[in-house]
Every structure is written in structure tokens, then in C-alpha cells.
N, C-alpha and C positions, 0 to 999 in steps of 0.2 A: 504493499499499500504506499503510495506516495504521499510525502508530506505536503506542508502548505507552501505555495509559492511565496517568494521573499520579494518585496517591493523595496526599491531604494528611492527615497522621496525627499524633497527639499523642505527644510524647517528654517524658521527664523534665524537660529543660531548655527546652522550647518545642515547635515545631512543625516537621516535615520534610516534604519532598516526596520521593516514591519511585516509580519507575516500575514498573508491573506485572511481577511476575517478578524484578525486580532483588534482589540479596542485601543491597545498601548503598543508603543514602538518597543521593538526588541533591543535596540542599541542605537547610540547617537555617536556621530563622528564629525571632525572638522571639515573633512573633504568628501567629495562624492566618490573618489577613488577608495578611500578607506571604508566607506559604507559599502560600496560595491564588493570589495575584497572579503568583508564580513559577511554579506549576504551569500557570495558564492560558496563560502565555507559551510554556512547552514544548509544551502540547497544541496551541495554534494552529500552532506550527511543524511538529509531526508529525501534525496532523490527527487528534487522538485525543481521549479524554475526560478530564475532572477529576472525581475522586470526592473530596468533602471529608467527612472522618470527623469526628464530634464526639468529645468528651472520653470518652464511653462506648465509642468505637471504631466505632460503627454509622454508616453512610453517611446524611448528613443533607442533602447537596446534590450535583448531579450536572450537569455542563455538558459539552455535546458541541460539539467543534469540527471534527469530522470531515465526511465526505461522508455525511450521513444517507441511508438508502435511501429514504425516504419524506419528502421535504422538504414542510413546510406550504405550501399555496397562499395567495397574496394577502399 
């Protein structure tokens, strides 16, 4: 069973990681890169996805660490 997707979102004082459906942030970071690295670690452990939001809150990058239903060949 895959875990919750992890979202990297802008906050007033930096960037945060929040699991999908959670009411509170998992962690806070000074930079988007630090938050993305933390989110990737969680996603690898939970076999879920990372969705990185830009300053405008739109998703700008997406990485999957889960069991993709159709893995690419080669």
C-alpha cells in the first residue's frame, strides 16, 4: 500500500512539506531545495509521490517513488 503523496509548498517564512490530506505541515525549511529533499526521503520510504509547488502554488514538478503501474522498459 502506497503512502501519502508529499507536497512541497510555499510558506511566509520559507517552504514546507505536507502529506496529502494532513492538516499540519510535516516539516519546515528555509529553501525549496531543502524541503524537496526532505519530501523525497519521505516519498521513497512510503513509495509515494512528491509534488513540488512553485511560488504561485501551481505544481511545477512531480516525482514518483512508488510502484508505477506501467514501468518504462529498457
